C-alpha positions as CSV (number, residue, x, y, z in Angstrom):
1,X,0.0,0.0,0.0
2,X,2.9,2.4,0.9
3,X,4.5,1.8,-2.5
4,X,1.2,2.5,-4.2
5,X,0.7,5.8,-2.4
6,X,4.3,6.9,-3.1
7,X,3.9,6.1,-6.8
8,X,0.6,8.0,-6.9
9,X,2.1,11.0,-5.3
10,X,5.0,10.9,-7.8
11,X,2.6,10.7,-10.7
12,X,0.5,13.6,-9.4
13,X,3.7,15.7,-9.0
14,X,4.7,14.9,-12.6
15,X,1.3,15.6,-13.9
16,X,1.3,18.9,-12.1
17,X,4.6,19.8,-13.7
18,X,6.9,19.3,-10.7
19,X,9.8,17.0,-10.9
20,X,10.2,14.6,-7.9
21,X,13.5,15.2,-6.1
22,X,15.6,13.5,-5.1
23,X,15.1,10.6,-7.5
24,X,17.2,7.9,-9.3
25,X,18.5,9.1,-12.6
26,X,17.4,6.8,-15.4
27,X,20.1,5.8,-17.9
28,X,20.4,8.2,-20.8
29,X,22.4,7.9,-24.0
30,X,24.1,10.9,-25.5
31,X,25.3,10.7,-29.1
32,X,28.8,11.9,-29.7
33,X,30.1,13.1,-33.1
34,X,32.7,10.7,-34.4
35,X,32.7,8.5,-31.3
36,X,30.6,5.9,-29.6
37,X,27.6,7.3,-27.6
38,X,28.1,7.8,-23.9
39,X,25.8,6.3,-21.3
40,X,25.0,8.3,-18.2
41,X,25.5,5.1,-16.2
42,X,29.2,5.1,-17.1
43,X,29.7,8.1,-14.8
44,X,28.4,6.4,-11.7
45,X,30.7,7.2,-8.8
46,X,31.3,10.8,-10.0
47,X,29.3,13.9,-9.1
48,X,27.8,15.0,-12.4
49,X,26.3,18.1,-13.8
50,X,24.3,17.2,-16.9
51,X,23.4,20.3,-18.9
52,X,20.9,20.2,-21.8
53,X,21.5,23.1,-24.1
54,X,20.6,24.7,-27.4
55,X,23.8,25.3,-29.3
56,X,22.5,28.6,-30.7
57,X,21.1,29.9,-27.4
58,X,23.2,32.8,-25.9
59,X,22.1,31.9,-22.4
60,X,23.2,28.3,-22.9
61,X,26.5,29.5,-24.3
62,X,27.1,31.7,-21.3
63,X,26.3,28.8,-19.0
64,X,28.7,26.6,-21.0
65,X,31.5,29.2,-20.2
66,X,30.7,29.0,-16.5
67,X,30.6,25.2,-16.5
68,X,34.1,25.1,-18.2
69,X,35.5,27.2,-15.4
70,X,33.7,25.2,-12.7
71,X,34.8,21.9,-14.3
72,X,38.4,23.0,-13.9
73,X,37.8,24.2,-10.4
74,X,36.1,21.0,-9.2
75,X,37.8,18.3,-11.2
76,X,40.0,17.3,-8.3
77,X,36.9,16.6,-6.3
78,X,35.7,14.3,-9.0
79,X,33.2,16.5,-10.8
80,X,32.2,15.7,-14.3
81,X,30.2,18.0,-16.5
82,X,28.4,16.7,-19.6
83,X,26.5,18.8,-22.1
84,X,23.8,17.5,-24.4
85,X,22.5,19.6,-27.2
86,X,18.8,19.1,-28.0
87,X,18.1,21.6,-30.8
88,X,17.2,20.7,-34.3
89,X,20.4,20.2,-36.2
90,X,22.4,19.6,-33.1
91,X,24.5,16.8,-34.7
92,X,25.7,19.2,-37.3
93,X,26.1,22.1,-34.8
94,X,28.0,20.4,-32.0
95,X,31.5,20.3,-33.8
96,X,31.5,24.1,-34.3
97,X,30.1,24.7,-30.8
98,X,33.0,22.6,-29.4
99,X,35.5,24.5,-31.6
100,X,34.2,27.9,-30.5
101,X,33.6,27.3,-26.8
102,X,36.4,24.7,-26.2
103,X,34.7,22.8,-23.3
104,X,36.8,20.6,-21.1
105,X,34.0,18.1,-20.8
106,X,32.1,15.9,-23.3
107,X,29.5,17.6,-25.4
108,X,27.1,15.5,-27.4
109,X,23.5,15.6,-28.6
110,X,20.2,13.9,-28.5
111,X,17.5,13.8,-31.1
112,X,15.1,12.2,-28.6
113,X,13.5,15.4,-27.1
114,X,10.7,13.4,-25.5
115,X,13.2,11.1,-23.8
116,X,15.1,14.1,-22.5
117,X,12.0,15.7,-21.1
118,X,11.0,12.4,-19.6
119,X,14.4,12.1,-18.0
120,X,13.9,15.5,-16.4
121,X,10.2,14.8,-15.6
122,X,9.4,17.9,-17.5
123,X,5.8,18.0,-18.9
124,X,5.8,17.5,-22.7
125,X,3.0,20.0,-22.9
126,X,5.1,22.8,-21.2
127,X,7.8,24.7,-23.0
128,X,11.2,24.0,-21.4
129,X,13.4,27.0,-20.7
130,X,17.0,26.4,-21.6
131,X,19.5,25.5,-20.4
132,X,18.3,22.7,-18.2
133,X,20.7,21.3,-15.6
134,X,20.5,18.1,-13.5
135,X,22.9,17.7,-10.5
136,X,23.5,14.0,-10.0
137,X,25.3,12.6,-7.1
138,X,27.9,9.7,-7.0
139,X,25.1,7.2,-6.5
140,X,23.1,8.2,-9.5
141,X,20.5,10.3,-7.7
142,X,19.3,13.6,-9.2
143,X,19.5,15.9,-6.2
144,X,18.6,19.2,-8.0
145,X,17.5,20.3,-11.4
146,X,16.9,23.7,-12.9
147,X,15.8,25.3,-16.1
148,X,16.7,28.7,-17.5
149,X,13.7,30.5,-16.0
150,X,14.7,29.4,-12.5
151,X,16.3,32.0,-10.2
152,X,19.6,30.1,-10.0
153,X,20.1,30.4,-13.8
154,X,18.3,33.6,-14.9
155,X,20.5,36.1,-13.2
156,X,23.8,36.3,-15.1
157,X,25.4,38.3,-12.3
158,X,24.8,35.6,-9.7
159,X,24.7,32.5,-11.9
160,X,28.4,31.5,-11.3
161,X,28.0,31.9,-7.6
162,X,24.7,29.9,-7.6
163,X,26.2,27.0,-9.7
164,X,29.3,26.9,-7.5
165,X,27.1,26.5,-4.4
166,X,25.1,23.7,-6.0
167,X,28.3,21.9,-7.1
168,X,29.9,22.3,-3.6
169,X,26.8,20.6,-2.1
170,X,27.0,17.9,-4.8
171,X,30.7,17.0,-4.4
172,X,30.2,16.9,-0.6
173,X,27.8,13.9,-0.8
174,X,29.6,10.7,-0.2
């Protein structure tokens, strides 16, 4: 009965547009240009920031720059950042995006928008605001997630400070 009630509460939260947190991250495949796809599960044991971006979005590009800096700062604590472009034409856009922004982490793409929204428990009927970030602990649990319209991401002056605070919490989880 308890499991049934928990499942019902989770489904109601999803239907209402709220992602259930914390929750186990489902496995997700990210296509890589010129290489084998990566599976989210291969990063188990590392704190992970998974960013879904649009390669042509200036806000996503700004966030990428911050994530490059934070990846360098937190790599010694095991942090791994991964970006997944989800815009139309992402497969063709990613190589130029990498060349221009020179990320120090993998950047791939997904053509499965519904799968990405399902991973994030984002209602398909609601427009996502990019970028969308999931903070996943060493055990594969999504601890936090945000989209571009959330306060943590929508203030450029405070975004780096906000992301650093979330990453510090994430790497502290053992």
